[in-house]
C-alpha positions in Angstrom: 7.2 -222.1 168.0 7.8 -225.7 168.0 9.1 -227.6 171.4 12.4 -228.9 169.2 13.9 -225.8 168.5 14.3 -226.1 165.0 13.2 -222.8 164.2 15.6 -221.3 166.8 19.1 -219.9 166.0 21.7 -221.5 167.8 24.2 -218.1 167.0 26.3 -220.0 164.0 27.5 -217.7 161.0 25.5 -218.9 157.9 28.1 -219.2 155.1 27.8 -216.5 152.3 26.2 -217.8 149.4 28.0 -215.9 147.1 31.3 -214.0 146.8 30.9 -210.2 147.5 31.2 -208.0 144.8 33.8 -205.4 144.3 33.5 -202.1 143.5 32.0 -201.5 140.0 34.1 -200.2 137.4 33.1 -198.8 134.2 35.7 -199.3 131.5 37.1 -195.9 130.7 36.7 -195.1 127.0 39.8 -193.3 125.4 38.2 -189.9 123.4 40.4 -188.7 120.4 39.5 -186.0 117.8 37.9 -188.1 115.0 35.1 -189.4 117.1 31.4 -188.3 115.4 30.0 -185.6 118.2 27.3 -188.3 119.3 30.1 -190.4 120.8 31.4 -187.9 122.7 30.6 -187.5 126.8 27.5 -186.0 127.2 26.4 -183.3 130.2 22.9 -184.1 130.7 22.2 -180.8 132.4 22.4 -179.3 129.0 21.9 -182.3 126.7 20.6 -181.7 123.2 21.0 -184.5 120.4 25.0 -184.6 120.7 25.8 -183.2 124.0 25.8 -180.0 125.4 24.8 -177.0 123.5 24.1 -173.3 124.3 21.4 -171.8 124.6 20.4 -169.5 121.9 17.9 -166.8 124.0 20.8 -167.2 127.2 23.7 -166.4 125.3 21.5 -163.3 123.2 20.0 -161.9 126.7 24.3 -161.7 128.0 25.5 -159.6 124.8 22.7 -157.2 125.1 23.6 -156.9 129.3 27.0 -156.7 128.9 26.8 -154.3 125.8 24.1 -152.2 128.2 26.7 -152.1 130.5 29.4 -150.7 128.6 27.6 -148.0 127.3 26.6 -146.8 131.0 30.4 -147.2 131.9 31.1 -145.5 129.0 28.5 -142.7 129.5 31.5 -140.4 131.2 28.7 -139.4 133.6 30.1 -138.6 137.4 29.1 -140.1 140.7 27.6 -136.2 141.4 25.6 -136.2 138.1 23.8 -139.5 138.7 22.8 -138.5 142.2 21.8 -135.0 140.8 19.8 -137.3 138.0 18.3 -139.7 141.0 17.0 -137.1 142.7 15.5 -135.1 139.7 13.4 -138.2 139.5 12.3 -138.7 142.8 11.8 -135.4 144.3 8.4 -132.8 143.0 10.2 -130.2 140.9 8.5 -127.6 143.1 10.6 -129.3 146.1 13.6 -129.8 144.5 15.3 -126.9 145.1 15.0 -127.8 149.0 17.7 -130.3 149.0 21.1 -129.7 146.8 24.2 -132.1 146.6 27.5 -131.1 148.5 29.9 -134.4 147.8 30.0 -138.1 146.2 33.4 -139.0 147.8 34.3 -142.7 149.3 30.8 -144.3 149.5 29.7 -141.0 151.5 26.8 -138.8 149.3 26.2 -134.9 151.2 23.2 -133.4 150.7 22.5 -130.2 151.5 18.7 -129.4 153.6 17.3 -125.5 152.8 15.6 -126.2 156.2 15.7 -127.5 159.3 12.5 -129.1 159.2 12.4 -131.1 156.6 15.1 -133.5 157.6 13.2 -136.0 159.3 10.8 -136.0 156.2 13.7 -136.8 153.9 15.4 -138.9 155.7 11.9 -140.8 156.1 11.2 -140.9 152.2 13.9 -139.8 149.9 17.3 -141.2 151.3 15.6 -144.9 151.0 14.6 -144.5 147.3 17.8 -142.3 146.3 20.3 -145.7 147.5 17.6 -148.1 146.5 18.0 -146.2 143.0 22.0 -145.9 143.1 22.7 -149.2 144.5 23.5 -150.4 140.9 25.4 -147.6 139.9 27.5 -146.6 143.2 26.8 -150.0 145.4 25.9 -149.3 149.0 26.7 -145.5 149.9 25.9 -143.2 152.5 23.5 -140.4 153.1 24.4 -138.0 154.6 21.9 -134.5 155.5 23.8 -131.6 156.5 21.8 -127.7 157.2 22.5 -125.2 154.0 24.7 -122.3 155.3 
């Protein structure tokens, strides 16, 4: 630092060298139906040569999924039949007679046990798998195990 103080600021503001820039506003073009597709605005998230386009693979998968859903919903299978079919797939044939479907109503599935000793085993093994298998068809369900009389 020099003794003269030439490099020390006196606290006076320096005048601006240029005028402040206003917010940039792009000119808004007017669109009509007579424009060429290349002149229309583009969605750069799905940009093609002439703007946004439909992804054929995605639209094909969507139509197949909707058709499968229509077939599944139109099959006329009741909730009780869904539970029986799921139990047939989850349990070995030799043990299937030990568990029967009593009722399916308002999100509660009641299953009856042939032997009281199977309650712990089925609560730990069959019930979680059954909930997972039925979730796409019935949503979240609660499963109760009762003893057969």
